[in-house]
C-alpha positions as CSV (number, residue, x, y, z in Angstrom):
1,M,53.9,126.7,48.7
2,P,53.3,128.7,52.0
3,S,54.2,127.3,55.0
4,K,51.9,126.6,57.6
5,N,51.0,129.0,60.0
6,P,51.2,127.6,63.9
7,I,48.3,129.4,65.1
8,L,45.5,131.2,62.9
9,T,43.2,133.9,64.7
10,G,39.6,134.4,64.8
11,Y,37.1,136.6,66.8
12,F,33.6,136.8,68.3
13,N,30.7,137.7,65.6
14,S,28.1,140.5,66.6
15,E,26.0,137.6,68.3
16,G,29.1,136.5,70.3
17,H,29.8,133.3,68.3
18,P,33.3,132.0,67.5
19,A,34.0,133.2,63.9
20,L,36.6,133.5,61.2
21,R,37.1,135.0,57.7
22,V,37.9,132.1,54.9
23,S,37.6,131.8,51.0
24,V,35.3,129.2,49.8
25,H,35.8,127.8,45.9
26,G,35.2,124.7,44.1
27,I,36.8,123.3,40.7
28,H,38.2,126.9,39.6
29,P,40.0,128.7,42.2
30,E,39.7,131.9,40.5
31,L,36.0,131.9,41.4
32,K,36.5,132.1,45.1
33,Q,34.5,134.0,47.5
34,E,35.1,135.2,51.1
35,F,32.7,134.6,53.9
36,E,32.5,134.7,57.4
37,V,31.9,131.6,59.4
38,M,30.6,131.0,62.7
39,I,32.8,127.7,63.8
40,D,30.3,125.2,65.1
41,T,31.3,122.5,67.1
42,G,28.1,120.6,67.1
43,F,28.3,120.4,63.4
44,T,30.1,117.2,62.7
45,G,30.4,118.0,58.6
46,F,33.0,120.2,56.7
47,L,31.5,123.2,55.7
48,L,27.6,124.3,55.6
49,M,26.5,127.0,53.2
50,P,23.2,128.3,51.8
51,I,22.6,126.9,47.8
52,M,22.2,130.7,46.6
53,S,25.9,131.3,47.7
54,A,27.5,128.0,46.3
55,F,26.0,128.8,42.8
56,P,28.8,131.3,41.6
57,L,31.7,129.2,43.3
58,G,32.0,126.2,40.5
59,L,31.5,123.7,43.3
60,T,30.9,119.9,41.9
61,L,27.6,118.2,43.1
62,L,28.5,115.0,44.7
63,G,24.9,113.9,45.7
64,T,22.4,114.3,48.9
65,G,22.7,113.2,52.5
66,N,20.8,113.0,55.5
67,Y,21.4,115.0,58.4
68,T,20.2,114.9,62.0
69,L,19.6,118.2,63.4
70,A,19.7,119.8,67.0
71,D,15.8,118.7,67.4
72,N,16.7,115.1,66.2
73,S,14.6,115.7,63.3
74,S,16.1,114.3,60.0
75,S,16.6,116.5,56.9
76,A,17.8,115.7,53.2
77,K,20.6,117.9,52.1
78,L,22.4,118.7,48.5
79,L,26.3,117.9,48.9
80,A,29.1,119.3,46.8
81,L,32.6,119.2,46.9
82,G,34.6,122.1,47.7
83,S,37.8,124.1,49.3
84,V,38.2,126.3,52.5
85,L,41.1,128.7,52.6
86,V,42.1,130.5,55.6
87,E,44.5,133.5,55.6
88,D,47.2,132.3,53.2
89,E,47.0,128.6,54.2
90,E,46.9,125.5,51.6
91,P,43.2,124.9,50.8
92,V,41.6,122.4,52.8
93,H,38.9,120.2,50.6
94,G,35.8,118.8,51.7
95,V,32.0,117.7,51.4
96,I,29.9,121.1,51.8
97,V,26.4,120.6,52.9
98,L,24.3,123.1,50.8
99,E,21.0,124.6,52.7
100,P,18.1,125.4,50.5
101,N,17.4,128.4,52.8
102,D,19.3,131.5,53.8
103,C,21.6,130.9,56.8
104,T,24.8,131.4,58.6
105,V,27.8,129.7,56.8
106,L,29.1,127.3,59.2
107,L,32.4,125.4,59.7
108,G,32.5,122.2,61.5
109,M,34.6,119.7,62.9
110,D,35.4,117.7,59.9
111,F,37.2,120.9,58.6
112,L,39.2,121.2,62.0
113,R,40.1,117.0,61.5
114,R,41.0,117.8,58.1
115,A,43.1,121.2,58.7
116,K,44.7,119.4,61.5
117,R,43.7,122.1,63.7
118,C,43.0,122.7,67.4
119,L,40.3,125.0,68.4
120,S,40.8,127.2,71.3
121,V,38.7,129.6,72.8
122,S,39.1,132.4,75.3
123,I,37.3,135.5,76.4
124,K,39.7,137.7,74.0
125,G,39.3,135.5,71.0
126,I,40.1,132.2,69.1
127,A,42.8,130.6,67.9
128,L,43.2,127.5,65.5
129,T,46.7,126.1,66.4
130,D,48.3,123.4,64.3
131,E,47.8,120.2,65.8
132,D,51.5,119.4,65.8
133,L,52.3,122.0,67.8
134,V,49.7,121.4,70.4
135,E,51.1,117.7,70.5
136,Q,55.0,119.1,71.3
137,I,53.1,121.4,74.3
138,L,51.5,119.0,75.5
139,K,54.4,116.4,75.5
140,S,56.8,119.2,77.2
141,A,54.0,119.8,79.6
142,V,53.9,115.9,80.6
143,Q,57.7,115.7,80.5
144,H,57.9,118.5,82.8
145,A,55.4,117.5,85.1
146,T,56.7,114.0,85.5
147,S,60.1,115.1,86.5
148,K,58.9,117.6,88.9
149,N,56.9,114.8,90.7
150,A,59.4,112.1,89.8
151,K,60.4,110.3,93.5
152,P,64.0,109.2,93.5
153,S,64.6,105.2,93.3
154,P,65.6,103.4,96.7
155,A,68.8,103.1,95.2
156,T,69.3,106.7,94.5
157,E,68.4,107.8,98.1
158,E,70.9,108.9,100.4
159,T,70.7,107.1,104.1
160,E,72.0,109.3,107.3
């Protein structure tokens, strides 16, 4: 079993959106296929992809779900169970939304939660950092800031 990479790197696609290369598969891992996905923080789901791209992957149909779109309209979508792999990481399992029309494959916030990754975006690219590493860095920064700003207690102050 491969260990978890502390940082996975992505890039900006040709339209300037944060992107990543991932593999997607259903119940048969040998049917996996690679896709360029756009990371969409406005998409609360796991993964959204065109239904025509989903057929060869062996995804397990789950049912339907209603989604509220950016224009506040509602749309019923087919849902399937599948897995997403980034680099040599363990697969992350979730519900994939199947779009009837051709569209960009979107990786959403549910993927980041399930993969336990923190998204960082800079002008040079993107990083998906292990949440445990981010937590350690934040704790260390808070401890450092607290110790620098700590005032000596009256009992330890020297008087002249």
